[in-house]
N, C-alpha and C positions, 0 to 999 in steps of 0.2 A: 503492500499499500502506499503511495507516495504521501508523505506527510504534508498537510494541510494547515499545522499550527494546532496546537490541541485543541487549543478554545473555540474554535472554529467549528468542533464538532458539537459543543455544546448547544449550537442554533438547531442542528439537524435533531440533537434530543428532544428537542420544544415541538419539533414537527412531525414527530409519532402521533400516531392517531390513537391515543392512550385511552382506554376502554377500562371502567373499574372491574376487577376481578380479585378472587381472594388471595390475599397477600401470604401466602404461604410458603414463598419460595426459602427464604431464610430461618434457619433457626433462632430462636429466643436466646437472649441472654441467659448464661448460666444463673445469675443473680437475679431475681425476680424485681423490677424496679418501683417504687411507688409514682403513679400519675397525677399529675393536674393538668385539667380540662381548660383552658382559657378560650378567649375569642377566637384568635388566630393561629394558636399553637398548644399544644400539648408537650409537655416537661416531665420527662421521666429521670426518677433522680437516685442513684443507689451510691450505696458505699458511703463511707466517713474519711477526713482529712480534708487538706488544700483543696478547693473547689477549681473542677474543670469543663466549661461549657465546650458542648460539640452540637455543632452547628449543620446540618446536611444541606445538601444543594437541590438543586432543580428535580422535582419528580424523584427524590431520594427520601425514603424514611429513617427513621433511626436506626435499622438495623443495617445501615451502611456502617454503622461504627461497631459492630459486634465483634469485629475483629480484635478490637484495643478495650471495648468500654470493660466488660467484666473484670480483666486483669487489673485495669487502671482502677477499679473500684475497690480493689484490696488494699490501697493505700490512699485514696483520694474518693472525696464526693465527685460522682460522674453527675452531671447535668447534660440531658440530653433532649435539644428542641426537634420537634416533628412539626410541620406546618399540616394543619387540619385539610385532609384530604389528598395527602401526599401518600401515606399508609393505607389507602383503601378504607378509611372510616369516614366519620360525618364531615362534611366539607365545612359545614355553617355556610357563613357568609363570605369566605374567602374567594370567590368569582370576581368580587366588586373592587372598583378602585380603591387604592391606600393599602394595599396588603402587606407590602415591603415595609411601610413605614408602622402599619399596625402591629406585625410582628417583632419588630424590635420594639416598638412602647410594651409590648406585651411580655419579652422578656424582662427588658429594664424593669418595668413595675414588678415582675416578681421576683427578680435578684434583690431590689431596694425591700420589698417585704419580708424578706427571708435573711436581710442583714447582709447580704454576700457583696464585698467590696473588692475590685482587681482580683475577679478568678481569671485563670488561665483560658482564653477564647481558642478555639479551632474551628475555621469553616471550611467548608469544601463549596466551590464553585459559587452557586449564589449564594451559599452560606457564608463564603468568604468577604461577598458584598456587604451579607448584612451585618457580619463580623465590623466590618468598617464604618457602616451607619453606625452601630453600635458605641464604638469609640469616639465618634465626632460627635456625636449627640449627646452621651454619659459616658465620658470618660472615664468616670468612677468606679465603672462596671465593667471595667476591662482594665486587668494587671498588664497581661501581653498577649500578643494576637499571632496565630498562626494562619496562614492565608494559604489553603489549600489548591492551585492551579485556579486563580481568578484574576481579573483586570480589574482596576477602579472603573473603567468602561468597555463594556463587552465590545459597544462601534467599533472600537479599536482595530479588529481583525475582520470587521464588516465590509468596511471602505476606508481607502486612506484620507486622512483629513474627516471624517466622519462627525456630526455632530448630531446630537438628538433630534432637533427638529427636520434632520436631513433624512434620519432612520425613521422617526415618526411613521410616514406611511406604511413602510415594509414592517416593521412591528403590528400596526395594525391588521394589515394583510394578513398576517403568521398566526396572529392571535385570535382571528377570526375563523381561520381555517383548521387550527387545532379544536376552538370549541365546537366546531360543526360536523367534525370528523366522526364516522360509525365505525371502524374497523379498527384493530392494532396491528402495528408493525414490528420490525426486530428492530435492536438497536443499532445505530449508525456507526460506522466506521470511526475509530478515534475514542471511543469510550473505554474498551481494556483491551488487551493485546492477547487475552486467553477465551478461548471457547464457553468456560466457566463464568469467566466475567461478563461475556457479552449476553450469555442467559440471564446471568444475576439481573443485569442492568436493564435487559429488557422484559424482566419480571417485574422489576420495581414500577416500570415504567407504564407498563399495561396497567398495575394497580391503583396509579393515582389518575385521581377526579381530573377529566381533562379539560374542565372550565378553571380548575383554578392553576393546574399547568399552563394554561392560555393566559392569564392574567398575572401569574410570576414572570413567565416570559418575557412579556410584553413592557411591563413595571424593569426588569431585569434589563432589558438593550435600552430602555429610556432613562436610565440610570446614570448618571456623570460625576462621579467622584473625585474625577480629576484634580477641581480645583480646591479638594479638602484633604490630600495625601499629606501636605506641608503642616496641614493641622495635626495629625495622626501622632502624637508625642509618645504611646508607648511603645515599648519595644515589638517590633514586628519581624518574624519569620516568612519568608515566600518560599513554598515549596511548588516546584514545578516540574513536570515529568520530560524525559528527555526521550523518547522514542526509538531514537537510535544515532552512533556518533554523527552522523553526517548534519542532524539536524539539532544537534548540542548549540553550535553557535548562534542560530536566529533564535531559537526559543531563550539564550539566555539574554540576548537583546532586548526581544519585547519585555522580560518581564524586569530587566535592570532598568530600561528605559522610563517604564509605566511607574515604579516605584522609586526614582530615583530623588523624586522630594522628599521623601518621608525621612524625620531625623534619625530614626533607629531601625534600619532593618539588615536582616541577613539573608541573601540568597542561596537557597538549597537544591541543589539536580537533584533528581532520582532517575537513575540511568535505566533505560528499558521498561518504561511504563508509559502509559498512556493517560486518558482524563481520571478517572478512577484510580489512582495512586496505591490506596489501600488494598486493592483488589489484586492487581498486578503485582506489586513487592511489599509484601504485608512484612515481612521481616524488616528493610529499609525504612518503610514509613512508620513502625513502632519504633526503632532507634532514631529517627527525627522527632517523633514525638517526646520518647524519654529526654532526649536532648533538649528540647524546646521548655517542657516543663521545668526542667534543672535551670533554665536561665543560661543556657549555654550558645 
C-alpha cells in the first residue's frame, strides 16, 4: 500500500456506512469498571492511585484501551471516556451540533466534581483533539497530555493551505453521506497493519451510531486549534505512526511542524504502525505510555 499520510485515513474511517450492531468484538477488561453516564459521554473508572484519563477516537469505544487499561489500573486510577453512541449504546442527543464542546465540558465538570486536578491524559485521533481542547479551556484538568496520531487541524492533510471555511462544504457533504448510509463497509486502508487490527476497527465502526459518527467527523474537520498550540503549556507527548522507513521523514515533518509552537513537546515515532498504534505495536505503545506517565 502506498502511504498517503496516516491521518488521511481518518477521513475514510468516517466514510464507513456504519450501522449499529452488537459491540461484542472485544473482550471486557479484567477489572470491572464503575460507570457514570453523562449527557455526552460515559465514564468508566477503575483502579486506585494517580489518575490517568483515556479518550478514544472517532467511532472507537472504550475497548480500544483494553490492551493497557486493566494493567494500568493496578497502580493508577484509570478514567476511560466513551462518547455516547460510539460503543453501540444509547447515543442520546450526540447527533446534534456542539458535540465536541459538550464532551469536553462533561469531562471537565466530572473531573472538577471528583476533585481530580492535572491528571495524565491520553487521547487517540479525535480524542487527541479533545485532549487539546481540554488543556486549552481547562488547564487545571490536565497535568500532561499524550496525543496519539492527531493534528491541531485535520484539514491540514485534506488540502494545502486549507481553512475551516474552505473545507466546510466538503465536511457537510461527508456528514450527510454518513447520516444517510444504510449498509456497513470494511475498515479503510491505514487504520491497522494486521488483519486482526483491521477486523477490530471494522467491528467498532459498524457498532457506532452513524449519526453520532457523522456529527463528530464534521466537527473534527471544522475545528482548527492551530492558533491555540502555543497556549498548550503543559507537557505534550506526540506519538505518531511510521508505517515504513521510507515514510519516516514525511510524517516526522508533518507532526513536528504541526506542534512546533507548543512550549513543551516530545515527538515519539512508533515504527511499523498505522493509525491504531495500540493494536499494531502494543509493546511499543505500552512502553511509550509508561515513559509518558513517568514524565520522561
